[in-house]
N, C-alpha and C positions, 0 to 999 in steps of 0.2 A: 663503920669505917670512918675515921676522922678525915676532915677536909685536907689537912696538911699531908697526911699519908697519901690520899688520892692524887693530889697535885704533884707530889714527888714521883709517884709511879707514872703519872701521865707524862711528865717531863722526860723521865728515863725511857719510857716506851716510844715516845715520839722520836727521840734521837735514834733509838734502835731500829724502829721500822723504816725511817728515812734512809739509814745507812744500809740496811739489808735490802731495801727495794732498789737502790742504785746498783748493787751488785747482783740483784735477782737471786738471793740465796735464802730460801725458806728454811734450810737447815740451820743457818746461823741465827735466824730469828727464833727458831725452836730452842736452840741452846741458850740464848740469852734469856728467853722467857722462863725456862726451867731454872736458870741460875738465880732468879729472884726468889729466894726462899723465905724472906722475912714476912711475906703475906700469903694468905691462902688464895685458892682459886676464885672465891667470891669477891676478892679485892683486886686481883690481877686482871680478870676478864673485862670488867667495866672500864678500867683504865686503858687497856689495849684497844677496846672498841672506840673510845673517844679519840685515841691517837690516830686511828685510821680515818675517822671522820674529819679531824682537823687538817690532816695532811692532804686529803682529797680536795678540799676547798681551795688549796693553794695551787692546784693544777687545772683550774677551770678553763684556761685558755688553750690547753694542749690536749686535743682529743685523743691522739694515740697514747699519751701518758695516762690519761684517765682510764682507758681500756686496760692498759697494762697493770695499773694499780688495782683495779677491781679484780683482775685475774690473780694478782698476788694475794688479795684478801680471800679469794676462793681457796687458794692453796693453804692459807692459814686455817681456814675452817676445816679442811680435811685433816689437818694436824691437831684438831680439837683445841686450838688455842683460843678460838672465838666461837660464838654461836653461829648456826647455819644461816641466820637471817642477816648477818652483817653485809654481804654483797648487795642484797636488795635494798637495805637501808642506805648504803652508799650511793646506789643508783638514784634513789628517791631524793637524796640531798643534792646531787649534781643536777638533776632535772629541775629542781627548784631554783638553782643558782645561775643557770645559763639561759640563753635566748632559745626561741622555738627552732631556729635554723640549726643551732648546735644540738638541741634535743633530738632532732631528726637524724643527725649524724651519729649520735651516741646510741640511739635506739637500734641501729644496725648491729651493734655488739650484742644487745639483748636478743635480737632475732637469731643471730648466728649461734648463740649458746643455749638455745631452747632445750637441747638434750641435757645440758648440765642442770638446768632448773627442774627438769622432769625426773632427775634421779631421786630415789627414795630418801636419800639423806637430806636433800634440799626441798623436795616438793612439799612434804608435810609441814615443814616449818615456814616455808616462804610463800605458799600459794596465796594466802590472804594479803601478805605484803605486796606481792606482785600485782594482784588485782587492784589494790588500793592505789598503787603507783600508776597503773594504766588509767584508772578512772580520773586521777588528778590531772594526768596529761590531757585526756579527752575534754575535761572541763576548760582547759586553757585554750584549746584549739577551736577554730571556726570550721563548722561543717561545710561551708561553701568555699572558704579560702584555703583550708588545709585538708581537703577531701582525701588526698592520697595518704597523708600521714595518719589520718583517722582510720582509714581502711587497713593500713599496716598494723596498727595497734589491735584492731578487732581480729585480724587474721592471726596475730601472735597469740592472743587469748584462746582462739579456737584450736591452735596447735598445742598450747600448753595444757589446757584442761581436757580431761577425757570427755567423750561424747555424752556420757550419762551425768555429767556435772549439772546439778539442779539449778545452780545460779545462772547458767547459760542457756537454759531451756525455757521455752514458752509452754509450760505444761498444760495450761487450760485453754490454749489457743485464743489468746486475747489479741485484739487488733489495736494498733496505735491510732486511736481516734483523735489524738492531738495534731496529727499531720494534716492540717487543713489547707487546701489550695484556695486562695482568695482571688477573685476575679469579679468583673462586672463594671461596665462603663456605659455611657450613652452610645446609641447606635450610630450617631453622626460622626463619631471619632474613628470609625472603622476605615475610612478612606475609600479609595477606589478598589474595584475588584482586581484580583491578582491576574496578571498576564505573565506566564512563565518565561517568556523571552521573546525578543524581536528577531526578525530575520537576520539582522546584523550580528546578533550574539550567537545565534545558532547556525549561521551559515546556510548550508543546504537544508537544514532541519527547520526552516522557518515555517513550513506548512505544519509540521508536527507541533510547533509552539502554538500556532493558532488553534489546533485541535485540542490542546491541553489547557485551554483557558478555564479557570474555575472562579466562580463568583463567591467571594467570602463576605458574608453579611453578618449582622449582629446575631441573628438567629443561629447560624452555624457556629459562631464563636461561643455562644452560651451553651449549646449542646455539647461542644467538644470538651470544654473545661468542666462541665457538670458531671462528666464520666468519672473524674478523679474522686468524687465523693463516693461512688460505688466501688472504686478500687480500694479506697481507704476502709470501707465497711461493707464487705460483700453480703453480709446477712440482710441488707436492705432488699436484695433481689428476691427474697422469699415472700415479701409483701406484694400482693397483687397489683396495687397502684404503683409502687416503686418499680416493679418488674416491667410494667407497660412503659414507664418513662425511660428505663434503662434500655429496653429493646428498641424503642423509637430513636433515642439518641445514638446508640451504637450503629443502627442501620443508616442513619444520616451521615455519620462520620466515615463509615466504611464505603458508602456510596461516593463521598467526596474523594477518598483515597483512590477509588477505582477510576473515577473520571479524570484524575490528575496523575498521570504517569511520570515517573522520574527517569531521567536520561543517565546513561553511563557517564561517570566523571571523566573529564578531559585530563590528559597527562599534564603534569606541572613542568615548570622549567627545570626543576632538579632532576626529574625523571628523564627529560630530553637530554640533559647533559650527561647523565649516567649511561643511558641506553642508546644515545644517538638521536639526532633530530628526525631521522626517518622512522623511528620506532612508533608504532601505534599503541593506543591504550591497552589493546589485547596482548601486546608483547610484554607489558610490564607485569611482573609477578604480583599475585593478589596480596602478598604480605606488604609490598611496597605501597599498593593502592590503599590498603587499610591504614598504614602508617601515615599517609598523607591526608587521611580523612578528617583529622582534627581531634580535639579533646572531647571527652565525655563529661557531661554535667549531671550532678546528682539531682538537681531541681531546675526545671525550665521556667522562664519568665512568662507571665500571663498578660503582658501588654497586648491589647488588641491589634496594634499596628505591626506586631512581630509575627502574627499568626501566618501571614502569607509567606514569610521567609521560613518559618518553622516547618510548614507543610512541604517545602522544597528540600528540607534536610532529611537525608536518609536515616541518620541516627535517631532523629526525633520521631520519625514514623515508626521505626522498629521498636522504639521504647514503648509507644502507645499500643502497638499490636501485641507485643509480648505481655504487657499488662493485661490485655483482654484474655489471652490464652491462660494466664495464671488464674484469673478470675473464673474462667470457664471450668478449669480443672477443680478448683475448690468447690464450686457449686455441684459438680458431679461426684465428688469424692465422699467417702464415708469417714467422717471425723467424729472422734469419740465424744467430744464436748458440744456437738451440735444439739440444738433443741429438737424435740420430737416433731414440731411443726415445720422444721426447716427441711422440706423436701420439695422436689420439683414435680410438676405434672408431666404427662406424656407430651403435650404440645410444647412445653418449655424445653424438654430434653431434645426433641426434634429440632427446635430452633437453634439450640446450642451446637448440635452436630453440623447443621448447615452453615452457621456463622463461623464455626471453627475452620471448616474447609475453605471458606472465603478468606479468613485471616491468613492461613498458611499460603494461599495463593498470592496474596498481596505481599507477604514477606519474601516469597521466591522472586517476585517481580521487582523488589527493591534492590538496586545496585549498591555497592558491589558485592558479588558472590552471594546472591540471594538464596540460591539453592543450598549452598553449604551452610549458610546461617540458619535456614529453616531446619535442616537436619540436626544441627547442634541444639536448637531449641527443643525439638522433639526428644532428643536424648536427655536433656536436662529435666524436662517435665516427667519423663519415664522414671528417672532416678528419684524425682521428688515423690512419686507414688510409693517408692520403697521407704523413704524417710517417713512418710505419713503413716504407713503400716507399722513401722517401728515405734512411732509416737503413740499410736492407738494401743499398742501392747504394753505401755508404761515405761518406755525408754529404758529397756534393759541394758545392762552394761555389756560391752563387747569384750570378749575374752578369747585369747588365742589358745589353741589346744596345747597342752603341756607335753612336749616331746624332748627327751634328753638324748642327745647323740654324742657318742664318744668314738674316737678313731684310734686304733692301736696299730703301731708300726712294728715291723720285725726288728729285733735287736741286732746291734753290730753295724747298722747302716748298710745292709746288703741291698742288692739291686732289685729285690723282690718288691712288688707293689704292696702297699699296706692294705690289709683286709679290713675294710670298715665294718664296724659292728654298731648296731643301733639298738639302744634300749628304749622300748616304747612303753608308755604307761598303760595301766589297765584300761583306761578310757579309750586309748587308741587301738588296743587289741580286741576290743569288743566286737563280736561277730556281727556283720551287717545283717539287717533284717531283710527277709525275703520280700519280694514285691507282692502287693496285695492281689494283683491279677493272677500270679502263679498259685497263691494259696487257694483262691476261689476255684481255679481250674482243677487243681488236684482234688479238692473236696467234691467237686461235681462228678469227676470220674468215679469216685467211690460211692456216689449216690447220697452224699451228705451235704449239709449246709454249713457255710463258714460265715459267722456273724461278727467276727472281729474281736470278740471277747470270749475267753474260755468258758465262763459259766453260761453265757447265752448260747454258745455253740453246743454245749452239752444238753441244755434244756431243749433246744430246737431239734436235736437229733434223737431225743428219747423215743419217739414213736415215728414210724415211717410216714403215716398219714396223720398229720397234725389236726386236720379238721375232724376226722373220725375220733381222735383221742379227746377232743373237746366235747364231743357228743356222748362220751362214755357215761355209764351209770355212776361211776365213782366221782364224776364231776357235778352230780345233782345233789345239792345240799338242802333242798327243800323237803320238809316232812310231808307225808300224805295228809289230806284234809281230814279224813276220818280219825287218824291217830292224833292229830292236833286237837280236834274237837273233843275227843275222849280223855285227853290228858288232864290230870288234876293240877299238875305243876304249872302248866301253861295258863290255866284259868286264873291263877293268882297274879299273873303279869298285868299291869294296868293297860298295856297295849294289846291285850288278848283279842278284843273284839275287832280292832283295826287289822291286826295280822290275820285273823280268821277270815275277814271279808276279802283281804288280798288273796289268800289261798283259794277261797271260793271262786273268785273271778278267774283264777288261773286253771283250776282243776275240775270245776263242776258247772253245768249249764243252769243250775238252780239260781245262780246269781242274777240271771237275766229274766227273772220272773216278775210279775206285777206286785209291787210292794210300795203302795202309796199312802199307807195309813200311819200318820205320825204318832198315834197313841200306842202302837206296838213297840216293845223294847227290842233292842238288837239281840240281847241274850235269848229272848223267846224265839226270835226269828232263827238264830243259829241252832237252837235246840230242835226246832221243827225241821231244819235242813238236815241235821244229823239223823233224825228218825227216817226222813225220806230216803237218805242215802242207804241206810241199813235195809229198808224195804226193797229198794231197787236191787240190792245185792242178793237178797233172798229170792226175789223173782228170777234173777238170772240163774241162780243155782237150781231152781225148780225146773226151768226150761231145759237145762242140759241133762236131766235125769232120763235115762233110756226108758222106752215104753215097756220092755219086758222085765223091768225091775219088780220084784215081789212087793205087793202093797198090803199084805196082811198086817193088821195092828190089833193090839188088845183094845178092849172096849173102853177102859179108862183113859188110854192114851188118845183115842179118837175124841173123847169128850173134852180132854184138855186142849187138843189142837183146835177144836171148834170154838171153845171159849177164847183162846188166844187170837183166832181169826176174827171173831166179832170185835174184840178190843182193838185189834189193829185197824179194822175198818173204821171204827169210831174215831181213832186217832187221825187216820188219813183224811176223814171228812173235816175234822177240826183244822188240820193243817192246810186244807184246800183254800181256806180264806187267806192264809199267808202266802201260799205258793200256787199262784194261778199261772199255768204255763200256756194257756190258750192266748192267741193273739186277737185283740178286739179290733173290729173295723171302726172307722171314724163315726159311723152312725150309731154303733153300739156304745162307743165312748160317750157320745152326747147324751144318751139315755141311761147310762150306767151310774148308779149311786151305791156307795158302800153300805149305808144304813139309811132306811127311810125314817122320816120323823112325822109324828102325829101332831095334831093341833093341841092336844092335851100336854104333850111334852114341851111344846113351844111356850104354852101358857105357864108351865112350871118353871121354865128357865128365865122368863122375862123379869119377874121380881128380883131374881138373884143378880141379874146384870144391872138393873135399876137405872140410876141417873147417868151411868157411863155409856148408855146406848148410843149417844151421838158420836163418841170416839169410835165405837164399833162400826157405826154406819159409815163414817169416813174411811175406815180401813177396808170395809167391804166394797168401796168404790162409789158410794152415793154422794152427790153434790149437795151444796148448801140448800138449794131450792127443794130437793127431794126430802132432805131431813126436815125442812120447814113444813113440807106437806104432811109428813107423818105426825109432826107435832100439832098441826092445826086440825087434823082429822080425829085425834084421840085426846081425851081429857087428861088421863093419868099417865104417869111415866111407864107403868107396867104395860098399859095398852099400846103406848107408842113403840116400846121395844118389841112387843108381840107382833105388831103390824110390820115392823122392819124385818124381823126374822121370817115371818110368813112369806113376805114378798121375795126375800132372798132365796129361800128354799124352793119357791115355785119358779122363779125366773132363771136363776144361775144353774147351769147344767153341772158345774163342779161343786155345788153346795152339798155338804155332808156334815155329820156330827164330828167326824175326824178333822175336817178342815176348820170347823168352828172352834174346836178345842185348841188346835194349833194357833189360830189367830188370837184367841183369848189369852193364851200363855205369852204370846209376843207382846200384848198390851198390858201384861202384868195384872190381869183381872183373874187372879188365881182361884177365888171361890167359885166363880162361874165356870172356869175351866174344869175344876174338880167335879162339878155337877154334871157337865157334859160327859166326862169320862165315866161317871157312874151309869149314865144312860147307855153308853157304849158297852160297858161290861154286862149290864142287864140284858142287852140285846144278844151278846155273845152267849150267855148262859141259856137264854131261851132257844137259841139256835142249836145248842148242844142237846137240849132236851128233845127238840123236834127230831134230831137225827137219831136219838136213842129210841124214841117211840116208833119211828119208821123201821 
C-alpha cells in the first residue's frame, strides 16, 4: 500500500470516526466503512486502527470520554471493522500518556469490563496484550506508595486468567529469596525499655500498665527480625542447626508477646460524636472499630527505636503471628517439589503443635475482635490446604459440568404454568456409583470377597479356602529329585548340578551327610545319591511285602538275585565314603582322617613340590621362624619339604591328602596337586579291592 493512499484513508476515517462517535452511531461507521470500496480490507483496517489511536490521544484529559471511546472501539470490533486487539492497544496508549492518578481512575473501567475481555472473541487475541499492559503499569508503580493500585492490578489478572494459567502459577514451589529484610545496629541505640503507659494515660488501668512492662533489648530485637529470614525461606527449618535457631527465636518472641498484653482500643472522637458521648467502646460496632484502626502496610520498618511502638500495634502483632502459622502449615504439609530429606522429626512435629496452639491463643487475645480474626485465619489456612492438594495434582483445569436447560411454554399465552424440560448430557445422566461399604456388605452376606477390581474379585473367589488352594498339588511345579537326576535333557543344562543340589536340599536327607572331600566331583556325588535313593526305594518295597506271599523261585532266578545283591552291596560300600550319615562326636572328629599317609608317600611328594615348599608352609600356617627351622635342620630342598609335610600330618588334626590337594590347587602348584590326587585314587582302588575280598 502506498503512503499517499494510507494517508488519504487515515484522514477520511479520522473524520468519520470522530463524527460517528459524537452521535454514538456504530451503524453509521459501518456504512461509511463499507462505502470505501477503492481499497481492500488489508488497506482499510490499518488506517481505521490508526484513526482510533490518534483520536484517543486528543481526549487524555477527559476520563469519561476515554471510557466511552474505548467502548465505541469495542463495538467496532464486534462489527469486524477492526481487529479484537484494538481496545487493549488503546488502553495501553492512554496509560502511557497520562499520570498515575488518572491511570488509577481509568483502570476502574478495565476492572468493570473483565467479562468483556474474557469473551472468547477477545480473550484469545487480547490476553497477551492485557498481560503486557498490566506489567508495564506495575513497573511504573511503587510497591510502597501505590500498594493499593498494585493490588488491584494483580486481582484483575487473577480474575481475567483461568486458575490453570501457567504464567500465573508457581509450579515448582519456588520462594522469593530476593525479599531480604535488612536490620542490625549497635545495642546502645535501642534506648530505654518499653513502658506501655503511665497511670495518667491509662487512668484506672495504671496498675495494668505497670504489670505490662517489657524490656526490649538488642538481643530481642535481633531475634525478632531474624525470624523474617525463615519466613522468606522455610526450607532452612529442615536443617538441624537452623531449626534450633528458629525454635529459640520463635520461643523468645512469643514469650515477649505473652508478657506484653494489648488493651482494647479506646473510642475516638468520631465514634463519640456518632454514637454519643456516653457510649462505651463495647457499644461501637466492630466494623467501626476496624475502620478506625488505621492503614495496613506491606512492609514494616526495622529501625530499632520503632520496635517498642510496633509491639504495641495490634496489626503488627497479627502480621507476625499469621506468618508463623503459614510457616508451620508449610512445614507439616506434603508438597510435591519438596526434597526427600525435607521431613520433620517427631519432636519437631510436637513442638509445632504446641507452638501453634500458643499462637492462636495470642491472636485471640489481640484486640479488636481477636476470636473472630482467629477463626478467619483458621478458615483461610484450611482453604490453603485444598489449594496445595490441587497444586500437587498438577494444577488441573477447572471445568463446570455441561448442562443444557431449555424451558418450553404453552402456546397462546394461556394461564398454565410452563412445564420446564431439562436436557442433561450423558455425563450428568451417568448412574452414581454405589458406596464401597454397601458393596462389601452385600459380598460378605453371600460369603464372597469384594476386592474393588473385577479380575481380582474373580480370582479371590475361585476357591472358598484360598490357603488350601495354595497348598494344592497343581500348585507344585518342582519335579521329583529322582526324575530330575534320571533325566537326560536336564543333564545337558549348565546349571544341572546347581539345580540338583537345590532339589536334594528340599526333598532328601542325603544332602546333610558328611561330604568334605574336595577331590570328589559333584557329578559323582549326585550319581551316588541317585543309587542310594533307588536302594532305599527297593528296601521300602521289600518291607511292605506280606509274610504269606509265595517265595518259590526258579534256580536261575535265585542265582541272578544273589549276584545282583552282591553287586549292590559292593556299590553301597563304595558310596559309604561319599554318604556318611552317622554324626561324629567332637572327639571322633579330632582323630578322624579321610586318608592316612605313609612316610614313603611323603618322600615321594616332596621332590615334586620342590622349592615352592616355603609358600606351602606359609599357607599351612607356619611362621617365618618355623620355616627357618625346617631349612636349618635339613640340607636339601626335598628333605626340607618332607620334614614340613611330616610335621603337618602329625600335628594338624584336619591334615589329609584331600586337604593338601585342595591347598596345592589354590597355590597353582598343579603338578604336585595331580600327584596327590593320584595317591587318593590309588587309595580308593585299594579300598574297593579290600571290600571285594571281604
